[in-house]
C-alpha positions in Angstrom: 0.0 0.0 0.0 1.1 3.6 -0.3 0.5 6.9 1.5 -3.1 7.4 0.5 -3.8 4.2 2.5 -1.2 3.8 5.0 -1.6 7.5 6.3 -4.7 9.1 5.0 -7.2 6.1 4.9 -6.0 5.1 8.4 -6.3 8.6 9.7 -9.9 8.8 8.6 -10.7 5.3 10.1 -9.0 6.3 13.4 -11.1 9.4 13.7 -14.2 7.8 12.5 -13.9 5.0 14.9 -13.5 7.7 17.9 -9.8 8.3 18.3 -9.0 11.9 19.5 -7.3 13.9 16.7 -3.8 13.9 18.1 -4.1 10.1 18.8 -5.3 9.4 15.3 -2.5 11.4 13.9 0.1 9.6 15.9 -1.1 6.1 14.7 -1.4 7.1 11.2 2.1 8.9 11.0 3.6 5.9 12.5 2.0 3.8 10.0 3.2 5.7 7.0 6.5 6.4 8.6 7.4 2.9 8.0 7.7 3.5 4.5 10.0 6.6 5.1 12.3 5.4 7.9 15.5 4.6 5.8 18.2 5.5 8.2 19.6 2.4 9.4 22.9 3.8 11.3 23.2 7.0 13.1 26.1 8.2 14.9 25.4 10.4 18.1 27.4 13.7 18.3 26.6 15.2 21.5 26.7 13.6 25.2 24.1 10.8 25.3 21.1 11.0 27.6 21.4 8.8 30.6 17.9 7.2 30.1 18.2 6.1 26.5 19.6 3.0 25.1 22.1 2.9 22.3 24.5 0.8 20.5 28.4 1.2 20.3 29.8 1.1 16.6 33.2 1.5 16.2 33.6 2.7 19.8 31.1 5.5 19.0 27.4 5.9 20.6 25.0 5.1 17.9 21.5 3.9 16.8 21.6 1.0 14.6 19.3 -1.4 12.7 16.2 0.7 12.8 15.4 1.2 9.2 12.0 0.0 8.3 12.4 0.6 4.5 14.8 1.1 1.6 15.1 1.8 -2.0 14.2 -1.4 -3.8 16.1 0.0 -6.9 19.6 0.3 -5.3 21.7 -2.7 -5.7 23.4 -1.9 -2.4 20.1 -2.8 -0.6 19.9 -6.3 -2.3 21.5 -7.9 0.7 20.2 -10.5 3.2 20.1 -8.1 6.3 18.1 -5.5 4.4 15.7 -8.1 3.0 15.1 -9.9 6.4 15.1 -7.0 8.8 13.1 -4.4 6.5 11.3 -6.2 3.6 10.4 -9.3 5.2 9.5 -8.1 8.5 7.6 -4.9 7.7 6.2 -5.3 4.3 5.9 -8.9 3.4 5.4 -10.7 6.7 5.7 -14.6 5.9 2.7 -16.7 5.8 4.6 -19.9 7.1 2.7 -22.1 4.8 4.2 -24.7 2.7 6.9 -27.4 3.0 10.1 -25.5 2.0 11.8 -22.4 3.4 11.0 -20.4 0.2 7.3 -21.2 0.3 7.1 -20.3 3.8 8.4 -16.9 3.2 5.6 -16.0 0.9 3.6 -13.3 2.4 -0.1 -14.3 3.4 -3.1 -12.1 4.2 -3.3 -12.1 7.9 -0.3 -14.4 8.5 -0.1 -16.1 12.0 2.9 -14.0 12.6 1.1 -10.6 12.2 -2.0 -11.6 14.2 0.3 -12.7 17.0 1.9 -9.2 17.0 -1.4 -7.5 16.8 -2.7 -9.4 19.7 0.4 -8.2 21.6 -0.1 -4.6 20.6 -3.7 -4.4 21.7 -2.3 -4.9 25.2 -0.1 -1.8 25.1 -1.2 1.9 25.2 1.7 3.0 22.8 0.1 4.5 19.8 3.2 4.6 17.8 3.5 0.8 18.2 0.0 0.3 17.1 0.5 2.5 13.9 3.8 0.6 13.0 2.1 -2.9 13.3 -1.1 -1.8 11.4 1.3 -0.8 8.4 2.7 -4.5 8.4 -0.8 -6.0 8.9 -2.3 -3.8 6.0 0.6 -5.0 3.7 -0.3 -8.7 4.2 -3.4 -8.0 2.2 -1.9 -6.1 -0.8 1.4 -8.0 -0.8 0.1 -11.5 -0.3 1.6 -14.0 -2.8 5.0 -12.3 -2.9 8.1 -12.7 -0.8 10.5 -10.1 1.1 13.5 -12.0 -0.2 15.1 -12.4 -3.7 13.2 -15.4 -4.5 11.5 -17.7 -7.5 8.2 -16.9 -5.6 8.5 -13.4 -7.1 9.5 -14.4 -10.6 6.2 -13.8 -12.3 5.2 -13.8 -16.0 2.5 -11.7 -18.0 1.6 -9.2 -15.4 -1.4 -7.2 -16.9 -3.7 -4.4 -15.7 -7.4 -5.3 -16.5 -9.0 -2.2 -15.3 -8.2 1.6 -15.9 -4.5 2.3 -14.7 -2.9 5.5 -13.3 0.9 4.9 -12.9 3.8 7.2 -12.0 6.3 8.2 -14.5 8.6 5.4 -14.0 6.2 2.6 -13.9 4.4 4.1 -16.8 7.4 3.9 -18.9 8.1 0.5 -17.9 4.8 -0.7 -18.4 4.3 0.6 -21.9 7.7 -0.6 -22.9 6.3 -4.1 -21.8 3.2 -3.9 -24.0 5.0 -2.9 -26.9 8.1 -5.4 -26.6 7.3 -8.2 -24.1 10.3 -10.4 -24.8 12.8 -7.4 -24.9 11.2 -6.1 -21.5 11.6 -9.4 -19.7 15.1 -9.6 -20.8 16.1 -6.2 -19.8 13.8 -5.9 -16.7 15.0 -9.1 -15.3 18.6 -7.7 -15.3 17.7 -4.5 -13.9 15.3 -5.3 -11.2 15.6 -9.1 -9.7 12.5 -11.0 -8.3 12.6 -8.8 -5.2 9.2 -8.3 -3.4 6.6 -7.2 -5.9 9.1 -5.4 -8.3 8.2 -7.3 -11.3 4.6 -6.4 -10.6 5.4 -2.8 -10.5 3.1 -1.0 -8.3 0.0 -3.0 -9.1 -0.5 -4.5 -5.6 -0.4 -0.9 -4.1 -3.1 0.5 -6.3 -6.3 0.2 -4.3 -8.7 0.3 -7.3 -6.9 -2.0 -9.7 -7.9 -5.4 -11.2 -4.8 -7.1 -12.7 -3.6 -10.5 -13.4 -0.2 -12.4 -13.6 1.2 -15.7 -14.0 3.2 -17.5 -11.2 5.0 -20.7 -10.7 2.9 -22.9 -8.2 4.9 -26.2 -8.2 6.9 -26.9 -5.0 10.1 -27.4 -7.0 9.8 -24.3 -9.3 9.8 -26.2 -12.5 8.2 -23.4 -14.5 4.6 -24.8 -14.0 2.8 -21.5 -14.3 -0.8 -20.6 -13.3 -2.9 -17.7 -14.1 -4.5 -15.7 -11.2 -6.6 -12.5 -11.2 -6.5 -9.9 -8.4 -9.1 -7.5 -7.5 -7.3 -4.8 -5.3 -10.8 -3.3 -4.3 -11.7 -6.5 -2.6 -8.4 -6.8 -0.8 -8.4 -3.2 0.4 -12.0 -3.3 1.6 -11.4 -6.5 3.4 -8.2 -5.0 4.9 -9.9 -1.9 6.3 -12.9 -3.6 7.3 -10.6 -5.6 9.6 -8.6 -2.6 10.8 -11.9 -0.8 11.7 -12.4 -3.7 14.1 -8.9 -3.7 15.6 -9.2 0.0 16.1 -12.5 -0.3 17.9 -11.1 -3.0 20.1 -8.1 -0.9 20.8 -10.2 2.0 22.1 -12.3 -0.3 24.3 -9.0 -1.6 25.9 -7.4 1.9 26.0 -10.3 4.6 26.5 -8.1 7.3 27.3 -7.6 8.0 23.5 -11.3 8.0 23.0 -12.9 11.5 21.7 -16.7 11.0 23.1 -17.9 13.8 20.8 -17.2 11.7 17.7 -20.3 10.1 16.3 -19.7 8.9 12.8 -21.6 6.2 10.9 -20.9 7.0 7.1 -17.9 4.4 6.7 -19.3 3.5 3.2 -18.1 7.1 2.1 -14.6 6.3 3.6 -14.6 3.1 1.5 -15.6 4.8 -1.6 -12.8 7.3 -0.8 -10.3 4.5 -0.4 -11.1 2.8 -3.7 -11.1 5.9 -6.0 -9.8 5.5 -9.6 -7.2 8.1 -9.8 -3.4 9.1 -9.4 -1.8 8.9 -6.2 -1.7 12.6 -5.9 -5.6 13.0 -6.6 -6.4 10.3 -4.2 -4.4 12.1 -1.4 -6.0 15.3 -2.1 -9.4 13.7 -2.2 -8.8 12.2 1.3 -7.8 15.5 2.6 -11.1 17.0 1.3 -13.0 14.1 2.8 -11.4 14.5 6.2 -12.6 18.1 6.3 -15.8 17.7 4.6 -16.8 14.8 6.9 -16.1 16.8 9.8 -13.3 14.4 11.2 -11.0 17.4 11.3 -11.1 21.2 11.0 -10.0 23.4 8.1 -7.1 24.6 10.2 -6.0 21.2 11.5 -3.0 21.1 8.9 -0.8 19.8 11.5 -2.9 16.6 11.6 -4.1 16.3 8.1 -1.3 16.8 5.9 1.6 14.4 6.3 5.2 15.8 6.4 7.6 12.9 6.0 10.6 14.6 8.0 8.2 16.0 10.8 9.7 13.6 13.6 13.2 14.0 12.3 13.2 17.7 12.6 11.6 17.6 16.2 14.2 15.1 17.3 17.5 16.4 16.0 19.0 19.9 16.3 21.2 19.7 13.2 18.4 18.3 11.1 19.2 18.8 7.3 17.4 16.9 4.6 20.6 16.4 2.4 22.2 14.9 5.7 19.3 12.8 7.1 18.1 11.5 3.8 20.8 8.9 3.7 21.3 5.3 4.8 24.0 6.6 7.4 24.0 9.8 9.4 27.6 10.5 10.7 27.0 13.3 13.0 23.3 13.6 14.7 22.9 16.2 17.3 20.2 15.0 19.7 17.5 17.8 20.4 15.9 18.8 23.8 13.7 16.3 25.5 15.0 13.7 22.8 13.9 10.8 24.9 10.2 11.9 24.8 10.4 12.7 20.8 8.1 10.5 18.6 11.2 9.6 16.5 12.8 8.0 19.4 9.7 6.2 20.5 9.4 4.9 17.0 13.2 3.5 17.3 12.0 1.6 20.4 9.1 0.6 18.5 11.0 -0.9 15.8 13.2 -2.9 18.2 10.1 -4.1 19.9 8.6 -5.3 16.7 11.7 -6.9 15.3 12.1 -9.1 18.5 8.4 -10.3 18.4 8.8 -10.8 14.6 11.6 -13.1 14.8 10.3 -15.0 17.9 7.1 -15.7 16.1 9.0 -16.7 13.1 10.7 -19.3 15.0 7.6 -20.3 16.7 5.9 -21.3 13.4 8.8 -23.2 12.0 10.5 -20.5 10.2 14.2 -19.7 11.3 15.5 -16.6 9.9 19.1 -15.8 10.8 19.5 -12.1 11.5 
């Protein structure tokens, strides 16, 4: 899923279910930040607070192994650590079904692992943890059938859109190149983008309204026994948010301190229509913003809640924040800001550590041993 779902749709459903504005924003921001948290090593420049945990890397205090995303078009990220700790853990939670290791890694809707972690997060009043987990949970619906590792599972053929399609420039060029010259496309694209995640399916799984199809090798031995499958994303996305609505309502019952008693909302059909709007990414986001205000879930001046700003938490946490410096895999000189232990960025960092420990523990519980 993309930002229109992970942030704007989740923000709307949180408010509609009764979350306070600030609480809804915290859940939705944490959910989307999973796609934007790409820093994996950060050296701390100034003296470290006594009440925070940190790593020692090359003898220097640092935060390490906290990335939850990376660029799938950079060869440097095609390594086991990134695939397991980022892609598998947060975007392609394994379904643990099948006889082989490769098959068990295939993402499955509502996999046993993510359901275990969801049950755990319901017991904690930590909204950032809730948002983080809901991101991974939502992606089990849209990414099902694919694996977070380079794998034959992801080596699909004849991927086609069967309904109207609005793509970004990169994917539009690739898709039309494929339509014009399929054989040449497969030869070139397989060399540029390996069978990693849903890369060979472009953005198709992340487009809420799309009906599309592809062929996959369903044999246990991957002997090129291909089967055609058709996917209706509208059904998947609606199913995902129907379930998310239930989890949000249950969470509020267990954590009533986040409940806004003034919210009386019953027009969820309108939210589902907004979720499945057939248009470009940008138009869908703008439509969500309009919907949030039109339905009274937020006021016209609630910009701090409604508009997603991808560097908001970084700016609040670090005194020397600079997008050119912090938009990297490694930050060599990070100056912690005032009240750093109370910042949302640091709380997200702790939530990532919490999630990863649970993820690997539950993988092992269900017979999937992932060295990390």
